[in-house]
C-alpha positions as CSV (number, residue, x, y, z in Angstrom):
1,M,-38.1,-32.2,39.5
2,E,-36.1,-29.2,38.7
3,K,-33.5,-28.8,36.0
4,E,-30.3,-27.8,36.5
5,Y,-27.3,-27.0,34.7
6,Y,-23.6,-28.0,34.8
7,I,-21.1,-26.1,33.0
8,I,-18.2,-28.5,31.7
9,F,-14.5,-27.3,31.4
10,P,-11.3,-28.6,29.6
11,N,-9.3,-28.4,32.7
12,V,-9.5,-26.8,36.2
13,E,-8.1,-23.9,35.8
14,N,-11.4,-22.7,33.0
15,G,-13.6,-24.1,36.5
16,L,-11.9,-21.5,38.9
17,K,-11.8,-18.9,37.0
18,L,-15.6,-19.1,35.9
19,N,-16.2,-19.7,39.5
20,E,-14.8,-16.5,40.0
21,L,-16.2,-14.3,38.1
22,L,-20.1,-15.8,39.0
23,K,-18.4,-14.9,42.5
24,D,-18.0,-11.4,42.1
25,K,-21.2,-11.4,40.4
26,K,-23.4,-12.7,43.2
27,I,-24.5,-16.0,40.0
28,P,-25.1,-18.6,42.6
29,A,-22.4,-21.6,41.3
30,T,-21.0,-25.3,43.0
31,I,-17.8,-26.0,42.1
32,V,-19.4,-30.3,41.7
33,P,-17.3,-33.7,40.2
34,A,-18.4,-33.4,36.2
35,P,-21.4,-36.2,36.1
36,R,-20.5,-39.1,34.4
37,E,-23.3,-38.4,31.7
38,A,-21.9,-35.5,30.9
39,T,-18.2,-36.3,30.0
40,K,-15.9,-39.5,30.4
41,C,-13.2,-37.4,32.3
42,C,-13.0,-37.0,35.8
43,G,-12.7,-32.8,35.8
44,I,-14.6,-30.4,37.6
45,S,-18.2,-28.7,36.6
46,L,-20.0,-25.9,37.7
47,L,-23.2,-26.4,39.1
48,I,-26.0,-23.4,37.9
49,K,-30.2,-23.7,39.8
50,N,-31.5,-21.3,38.1
51,K,-32.1,-21.7,33.9
52,S,-32.4,-17.5,34.7
53,D,-28.7,-17.4,35.3
54,I,-27.6,-19.6,32.4
55,Q,-28.2,-16.6,30.4
56,L,-25.8,-14.5,32.3
57,V,-22.8,-16.7,32.7
58,K,-23.1,-17.3,28.9
59,E,-22.1,-14.0,28.4
60,Y,-19.2,-14.1,31.4
61,I,-18.1,-17.1,29.0
62,A,-17.7,-15.3,26.1
63,D,-16.4,-11.5,28.3
64,N,-13.3,-13.4,29.6
65,D,-12.3,-15.8,27.9
66,V,-13.1,-18.7,29.6
67,E,-12.8,-21.7,27.8
68,I,-15.7,-24.7,28.1
69,L,-16.9,-27.5,26.8
70,D,-20.5,-27.5,27.3
71,I,-23.2,-26.7,29.1
72,F,-25.2,-30.0,30.3
73,E,-29.3,-30.0,31.6
74,T,-30.3,-32.4,33.5
75,I,-33.0,-32.8,36.1
76,D,-32.4,-32.7,39.6
77,K,-31.9,-36.8,40.8
78,R,-30.4,-36.3,43.8
79,D,-32.2,-38.4,46.7
80,P,-33.1,-35.7,49.5
81,M,-33.2,-38.1,51.6
82,R,-30.0,-39.6,51.5
83,N,-28.1,-38.3,54.9
84,K,-30.9,-38.7,56.7
85,F,-30.1,-40.3,59.7
86,C,-32.6,-40.1,61.9
């Protein structure tokens, strides 16, 4: 199973700001709901799949004054057959 990394934010504004910064730098990130095991809030998070991108992401966070709560590491538990109907 592969690891994935969720960046948790105190508000949506910071999440959208970082998403735009990463998009400009061609670092793949997906806006997703914050996982329940990471936080009790119902906010957004950014999903990063590549561990090698995490250090760059941390640098962009520091250089651009983006406020985060945590970078949560977990194992991808999604069922690849979930949305297959045939």
